[in-house]
C-alpha positions in Angstrom: -37.8 -98.2 -181.1 -39.9 -99.9 -183.8 -43.7 -99.5 -183.5 -46.2 -102.1 -184.8 -50.2 -101.7 -184.9 -51.7 -105.6 -184.5 -54.8 -106.9 -185.5 -54.3 -110.0 -182.8 -58.5 -111.4 -183.6 -56.9 -112.2 -187.1 -54.5 -115.0 -185.5 -57.9 -116.3 -184.0 -60.4 -115.8 -185.9 -58.8 -117.0 -189.9 -55.9 -119.5 -191.3 -53.0 -117.4 -192.6 -52.7 -119.2 -196.1 -49.7 -116.4 -197.8 -48.8 -113.3 -195.7 -48.1 -110.2 -198.2 -45.8 -106.6 -197.6 -47.9 -103.7 -199.1 -47.8 -100.2 -199.0 -50.1 -97.9 -198.0 -51.1 -94.6 -199.2 -50.9 -92.0 -196.3 -51.5 -88.5 -196.5 -49.3 -86.1 -193.2 -51.8 -86.4 -190.8 -51.9 -90.3 -191.0 -48.0 -90.7 -190.6 -48.6 -87.9 -187.1 -51.2 -90.0 -186.4 -48.7 -93.5 -186.2 -46.3 -92.2 -185.1 -48.3 -91.1 -181.8 -50.2 -94.5 -182.0 -54.0 -93.4 -182.5 -53.9 -95.8 -185.3 -56.3 -98.8 -184.8 -57.2 -101.8 -187.2 -59.5 -104.3 -185.0 -62.3 -105.0 -187.4 -60.6 -104.5 -190.8 -60.8 -106.3 -194.5 -59.6 -105.9 -197.5 -61.2 -105.1 -200.8 -61.3 -104.2 -204.2 -62.8 -101.1 -206.1 -61.6 -100.7 -209.5 -58.3 -102.5 -210.1 -56.8 -100.9 -206.6 -56.8 -102.5 -203.1 -57.7 -100.8 -200.1 -58.6 -101.3 -196.3 -62.0 -100.9 -194.9 -62.6 -99.6 -191.9 -59.4 -98.0 -190.3 -59.7 -95.6 -187.3 -57.2 -93.0 -187.6 -57.9 -90.4 -184.9 -62.0 -91.8 -184.4 -62.6 -91.0 -187.7 -63.0 -94.2 -190.5 -61.0 -94.2 -192.9 -60.5 -96.3 -196.5 -56.5 -96.3 -196.3 -55.3 -97.5 -200.4 -52.1 -100.1 -200.6 -49.9 -100.3 -203.1 -49.2 -103.7 -204.8 -47.4 -104.9 -208.0 -50.5 -105.5 -211.1 -49.8 -109.8 -210.7 -49.8 -109.4 -207.1 -53.5 -107.6 -207.3 -54.7 -109.6 -209.8 -53.6 -112.7 -208.3 -55.5 -111.7 -205.2 -58.7 -110.7 -206.9 -58.5 -113.9 -208.7 -58.4 -115.8 -204.6 -61.3 -113.4 -203.3 -63.3 -115.6 -206.0 -62.7 -118.8 -204.4 -64.3 -117.5 -201.1 -60.7 -116.0 -199.0 -60.0 -113.1 -197.6 -57.9 -110.5 -197.2 -57.2 -108.7 -194.0 -54.5 -106.8 -192.8 -52.3 -108.4 -190.0 -50.2 -105.7 -188.7 -48.9 -102.2 -189.9 -45.2 -101.3 -189.6 -42.4 -98.7 -190.2 -39.4 -100.6 -192.5 -35.7 -99.8 -191.8 -36.4 -97.7 -194.3 -38.7 -95.2 -192.2 -42.1 -96.0 -194.8 -45.0 -98.0 -193.1 -45.9 -101.3 -194.8 -49.1 -103.1 -194.1 -48.9 -106.7 -193.7 -52.4 -107.9 -195.4 -53.0 -111.9 -195.4 -54.6 -114.4 -198.0 -56.6 -116.3 -195.0 -59.7 -119.1 -194.7 -62.8 -118.2 -192.3 -61.5 -120.5 -189.2 -64.9 -122.8 -188.2 -65.6 -123.2 -184.0 -64.6 -126.3 -183.9 -60.4 -125.3 -185.4 -61.2 -122.2 -182.5 -61.5 -124.4 -179.9 -57.8 -126.6 -181.3 -56.5 -123.0 -181.3 -57.6 -122.3 -177.5 -56.7 -125.8 -176.8 -53.0 -124.8 -178.0 -52.4 -122.4 -177.1 -53.2 -123.3 -173.2 -51.1 -126.5 -173.5 -48.1 -124.2 -174.4 -48.6 -121.8 -171.6 -48.8 -124.9 -169.6 -45.5 -126.0 -170.3 -44.1 -122.5 -170.6 -45.0 -122.8 -166.8 -43.8 -126.1 -165.9 -40.3 -125.0 -167.2 
């Protein structure tokens, strides 16, 4: 069974522009915590420090931890340029791929306005109604 840890608030709070897959630099204890589902990425965001990308605020076994993301230099430069334009980088999910590596799916996103959120709720409710009627 594939373990996936999602940050469900991201789809509601942000409009997705582009999705990237990044490796995560983890220690042995952090990998063990992921396997035991003691890993939380709710209320996290990504930031740049000295040209490297980190996840800020991941909670692993009750501790706040910053995790280094592994991306190509070209992707890092592009993402750093997009942050200047007012966009945000948010981790959406952490999962184990087919080769056994733990990866993070990060999203280049724009924050939704209040009316965008209302439209999302309305669309979700309509989809539920359609599924119930079928």
